[in-house]
N, C-alpha and C positions, 0 to 999 in steps of 0.2 A: 742530646744531639752531639755527635762527634765533631771535633774541630781540629784544624791543622794550621799552625802558624797564624792564629788570629782570625781565621775564616772558618765558618761552619761548613759542613758538607754541602748544604744547600747553596751557600755563597760560592763555593768552589764549582758546583755544577753550573750556576749561572755564568760564571766566568769562562768555564770550559766551552759552554754553548756559544758564547760570544767569540772566543778564539776560533772555534770551528767554522762559524759563519764567515768571519773575516778571511780566513785562509781559503775556505771553499769558494767564496765569491771571487777572491783575488786570483786564484788559479783558473777558475772558469772563464773569466774575461781575458785571461792571459793566453788562452789557447789560440793557436794559429788556425786560420781558416784553411779548409782542405786544399792542398796544393799550393798554398801561399806561405811565404816567410815574412817576418816583420820588416817593414821599412823603417828608416829613421823617423819618418813622420808618424808611423804607427806607434813606435816605442817612445819617442820623446814628446809627441803632441797628440797622442791618442787618436790619430787619424783625422784630426780636426772635426770631430763628430759630436762634441759635448753639447747637450741642451742647457738652458739657462739655470735650471734648478740643480744640475750636477756641478756647473761652474761655481755657483754661489755656495753650495754645501762644501765643495772641496776647498774653496778659499778659506772658509772658516775652520775646517778641519786642519788645514795646513798651518793656519795661524794659531789656533788654540792648542797649546801643548802644556807640558809640565811648567813651562815658563809662565803660563797664566794660572793654571790650577794650583800649582805650588808657589811659584814666584810671586804672582800678583796677589794671591791670598796672604802671603807673607807681608807684602807691602800694605795690604788692607789692614793687617794686624798692627803694623808699625805706624802707618800714615793715615789710613782711613779711605774714605770715598774719593778723595782727591786723586788717587791713582787711577780712578776710572776715566779720567780725561784721556788717557791713552786709548781707551776703547771708544768713547763717545766722539772724540775728535777724529778717530779713524773712520767712523761712519761718514762724516762730512768729506774726509779725504778721498774715500772710495768714489764718491759722486764726482769729484774733480778729476780723478784718474779716469773714470769711465767716460767722461765727456771730452776731456782735452788731451789726454796722453794715449789712451788705448787706440783711438781711431788711427793715429799715426803709425803705431807699432803694427797693427793688423794690415794696414795699407802697404807696409813695407814687406810683409810676408816673412817675418823673421822667426827663427827657432829660439834664439837667445838674445838677451839684452846686449852682451858684448858684440853680437853680430850687427845690431843696430849702430853701435859705436863705430864699427868699421865703415858702414855705409855713410855715416854722417861725417866721420873724421878720417881715421886711417888705421892700418893694421897694428901699428905700435901701441896706440892708446887702447885698442881692443884687447891686446895681450896683457897690458898692464892691469886693466880692470878685471880681466878674466882671472888672473893670478890673485888679485885682491879678493875677489869673491870666493874662489875656491878655498883660500886660507881662512876667510871669515866663516864660511859654512862649516869647515872641518873643525877649526880650533875654538870657535865661539859658539855657533848655533848647535851643531851636532853634539859637541861635548857638554854644553849646558843642559840640553834636553835629556841626554843620557844620565847626567849627574842628578838632576832634579827628579827624574823618574825613578832612578835607583834609590834616592833618598826616600821617596814616597813608599816604595816597596819595603825598604828596610824598616821604616817606622810602622807601617801597617802590619807586615807579615813577619818581621824579624829576620828576613833574609839578608845575609851580608851584602854590603854595597856592591862589591865587584860582581857577585853572582846575579844580583838584580840588574846591573848594567848589561851583562852578557845576555841575560834572558830577554830583555827588551830588544837588544840589537838583533838577536836571532829571530824574534817574532817579526820585526820589520823586514828582515832579510828574506824570510820564507816566501812572503806573498808579493813583495814589491820588485825585487831584482829581476825576476824573469819576465814579468808582465809589463814593466815600464809604467808610463803615466796612466794608461787605461786601468791597470790594476789599482793604482793609487787612488784615482778619482772615484771609481765606482765603489770601492770599499769606504772611501771618505763619506759617501752619502749615508752609509750605515753608521759610520763612526759618529757623525753629527747627531744622530738620534740618541746614541748612548751618552754623548757629551752633554746634551741639553737635559735629558731626563735625569742622568746621574747628578749633574750640577744642581738641578732644582731640588732633588731629594735632599741633598746635603744642606742646602740653604733653608728649606722649609723645616726640616727636622731640628736644625740648630736654633732657628728663630722661635719655633714652637716651644722648645725646651726653656728658652729664656722667658717667653711669655707666660708659661704655665697655664693657669685657668683662663687667662685673658686671650689666649690664642695667638694667631699670627700677627695681627695688627698690634696687639698688646706687647708682643715680643719686640716688634720694631720700635714702638714708643719707648719701651724700657731701654733698648739699646741706645736710642737717641738721647735719652735722659742721662744714662750712665757714661756715655762717651760723646758728648756734643762736638768735641773737636774732631772726631772721626767722621762727622757728616758735613764737613766743610769742603767745598770744591776748590776754592781759591785761598791758599795759605798766606797768612801774614808773615812779615819778615822775622818776627820773633818766634815763629813756630820752629821747633827743633828739626822738622823735616823740610824746611824751606829750601835747603840746598838740593834736595831731590826734585822738588816741584816749586819753582820760584814764582809764586803768586800769579799775577795777571800775565806775566811773560809766558806762562804755559799756553795761554790762548793765542797770543800774538807773536810768540818767539820760537824757541828751539823745538817745541813739540811738533811744529809744522815741518821742520827739517826731518825729524825722525819718521813722521807719518808719510810724508810725500816720498821720501826715499824708499821706505819699506813697501808701501802699497803700489808705487808707480814704477820702481826700477829694480825691484828685488826679484831675481829669476824664479825662485821657488813659489812666489806668489803670482807673478804676472804670467807664468807659463800656463796656468789653467785657462786664463782668458784667451791666450793665443791658440788654445786647442778648441775653442768654441766653434759651433757650426757657422756662425756669422757674427758680424759686429753687433747686430741687434741682440742676439742671444747672449753675447758676452756682456753687454751693457745691462741687460735685465738680470743676469747673474750677479753683477756687481751691486745692483740695488738690493737684491735679495740678501747678499752678504752684509750690506750696510745695515739692514733691519736687524739681522742676527747680532751684529756688533753692539747694538743698543741694549740687548738683554744680557750680554756677557758679564758686566759688572755684578748683576744680580746672582750670577752663578758662581763667581770666583772671589769678588771683593767682599760682599756681604758675609760669607762664611768666615773670612779673615777677621772682620770686625766682631762677629759673634764670638769667635775664639778669644779675642781680646777682652770682651765684656765678661765672659765666663771665667777666664783665668784671673780677672781682677775683682771677682765677687766671691768671697769665701763660701757663702751659702750655695751658690750655683756650682762651684767647684766641688764642694763636699757631696753634693747630690749625685755626682757621677760615680762615687765609690772609689775603690782602690785603683781601678784601671785609669781613672782620670788623673792620677798623681804621677804617671810615667810619661816621659817624652813631652812634657808640658812646653809649649812654645814660649819664647821670651823675646825681648827686643834684640838680643844677641843671636837668637835662633828662631827668627820669625817664620822661616820657611817650613817649620814643623806644624804650623797652624792647621792647614787643610788635612794632612794625614792624621793629625791628632783628633780632629773632629770625627773622622770616619770610624774611629774605634767604637763610638756610641750608637751607631746605626743598628736597627733591628736586623735579625737574620734574613737573608734574601736580598734586602735593600743594600746591604754592605757589598754583596757580590756585584750588584748593578753599578754602584758607585766605583768600585774597584775596576770594573769593565770600562767605565767612563774615563777614569784616569789612564788606563792602558790605551784606550782609544785616542786620547789627547796626545799621548807620548808617541805611539807607533805611527799615527797618521802624519805627524810632523816629521818624524825621522824618515819615513818613506818619501815624503815630499822633498826634504832637503837632499836625501841621497840621489833621487832622480834628477834634481836640478844640478847638483854637483857633477853628476855623470854627464849631463847634457852639455854643460859648459866645457868640461875637460875634453869630451869627445869631439864636439863640433868646433870649438874655438882653439884648442891646443893640439890634440892628436891629429885631426883631419887637416889642420892648417900647417903644422910644422913637421909632423912625424910621418904620416902616410896619407898624402893628399888623394891618392887614387883608390882608397879603400872602398870596398863594396858596402852596401847597406847592412848586410848580415855581419860583416866584420866590425862596422861601427857600433852596431847594437851590442855585440860581444864585448867590445872595448868599454862601452857604457856600463855594462854589468860588472866587468872587472874593476873599473875605477870606483864604482859605488862600494864594492866590497872592501877595497883598500881604504877608502875614506872612512868607512865604518870601523875598521880595525884600528886605525889611528885614533879616532874619536874615543873608542873603548879604552885605549891606553891612557889618553889624556884626561878623560872625564873624572876619575877618582881624585885627581890633583886639585879639583875645584873645591874640595872640602874646606870648610872654615869661612866661606863667604856668608855674610849675614842675610842680605836681601838679593837673591840671585837675579830677580827681574831687573833691579837697578844695575847690577853688574853687566848684564847683557846689553841694556840700553847704553850704558856709559862707554863700553868698549866698541860696540858697533858705531857709536857716535864719533869715534876717532876717524872713521873712514867715510861714513855716509855724507857729511856736508860737502866734501870735495866732489864726490860722485854726483850728488844732486846738483851742484853748481854747473858741472859739465853738461848734464842733461837739460836743465832749464834753459841755459843760454844756447845750447846746441839746437834745441827745439824751436825757440822763440826769438833768437837774435841772429840774423843772417850773417853778420860779420864775424861771428865766432869761428876761429880756425883751429887746426890741429895743434899748432905750436902753443897757442894760448891754453888750450884744454889740457895738454900734457903737462906743461909747466905748472898750471894751476892745481891739478890734482896731485902732482908730486909734492908741491909745497904745502898742500892742505894738511897733511899728516904731521910734519914737524911743527906747523903752527898750532894744530890741535894739541899736540903733546906739550908745547910751550905753555899754553893756557892751562893745561891740566896740572903740570908739575910746578909751575911758578907759584909763589905764595900770594895768589890773588884772591883766594877764598871765593871763587866764582862758581855758581851752580853749573853742572855739566850741560844742562839744556841751554843756558846762556852761552857756554863755550861753543856749542854746536852752531848757534845762530851767528856768532862772531866769526867762526871758521867759514861758514857759508858765505858771509859778506866779504871776508878777506879773499876767498878763492874766486868769487865772482869778479872782484876788483882786479885781481891778477889776470884772470882770463881776458877781461875787457881791455886792460892796458897792453898786454902782450899781443892780443889779436889786432888792436889798432896800430901798434908799433911795428908789426910784421906783415901788414896787409900788402897783398900783391893783386895783380889783375885777376889771378885765379883763386884768390882766398875764399870766394863764396861759391865755388863750383859745386860743393856738396851741400850747400844750404838747402833746407827743406822749404818747398813752396807749399804754404798752408792754404788750402782752399777752404773758405768759410763753410761751404756745404759739407765738408768733412765732419764738422762738429755739430751738425743737426742731430737731435735725438727724438725718439718717438714719444707718443703721449704717455705710455706706461712709465718710461724712464723719468719723464718730467714730473708726473704725479708722485712717484715714489721719492724723487729728490726733494720736492716741496714738503712732503709729509715728514721726511727725516729732519729737515730744517726746523719745522714746527716743534717736533718732539724734543729736539736738542735745546731749543729756546726754553721750553717748559722745564726740562730737567735742570738746566743751569740756573733758571730763576728760582726754582725750589731749593736747590742745594748750594747756592752761591755762598 
């Protein structure tokens, strides 16, 4: 069997079929109806036509990227199952977002999260947050996904990092820029299939190898016996990874800041729900996504733990032959864990897993590009540069801004080389911005006396305060830094709002009708089921 750069011809054929399917579907759904041109609603919100299963699938495809497959597997190698709290707590967070945040956003008929900020506060704060988000998406999210994806291709195929990054960028560009959110979402439905199947293949094959004659459950038992500290959800203070996941504070502290910000007020996530057919469809999609989040650790964290067990067992490592001795992951280079494991998959399956990795990367890239373009076009360009632009002009500006954002990310991405656990890097630097933004939204939604002056001063002071906690010799876990920054920002907003209150301070306050938060039976059943499953998981792995 001929091979090229680590893949057999069968593997290459599997991957090529995947690429053709994604590009074909993306271009098919991107086509204009006869005699019609794309409106901004068509391009940025998929015509508000998405059913629940497309919303849920797209939420997960946008979320699961190289950050999870590569970064979280690396953290699984270094930390263990405790890193799964990001995924399992996200399932609960999604329920909260679906019940309490989403109805308000859909009721307001918004395109972007900054647009909601203008409705609740003022144009100045909207612009500040729009610039924050564009910078965050381009310089942290897009660059990290491109870097981690490029690292995976470099490890698996031997392609130089820069060419890997450019190839992934071009792939995402081909099908997503022209079609907008419709192309992104409908290809996401296919991508999720590859993500789940590819992730399961890697997990099962790795655990079966460790188990040998004892099979899958024998492999899991052997892993738990060889690395018991890697199967603990709540880390003790003497654990070397405590600074990344500070014990019980993970459940009651800063992880809530990260999750509520990401799932509730993050444009490239919430944009899918805004494009649903109705509030009911959006909420059912969120429950579907929450169930999928429960299985993500078994797709990405368990392989990282398996790589740790194999590399620390001389017999298992020797059984892999010469190929197992190259690109071996370590605590200094934990993000090599997942790509390293894929080297040992059988012919054909390796192509499927490679397609899953590519699906994770390009679906997230496409989502981030579309949302970056949406914010720039609707909140910057239309607002300040050309208020009278037609829909077709705005769509073209969206396409152009997405291309520029991608070019910048391609230039910056190679500079991320040398970071040990990229997943933690992303969380930490996003965490400099997210607490302040979350404070503005929580108080803006649920406290009538919040005013624009308090929100602006609070969000502007949040970043220097976060940097103070980060760089002072306090030896404080970054999740704790996020929680303290949130509390500090909320206190500032409350004090300034009370101190600057006028008779018109509450003019833009949101009147929350309790009926707005009523959910149907399917949503409620799904929410209770998720709570029960989470209780079982944490009781087993506490």
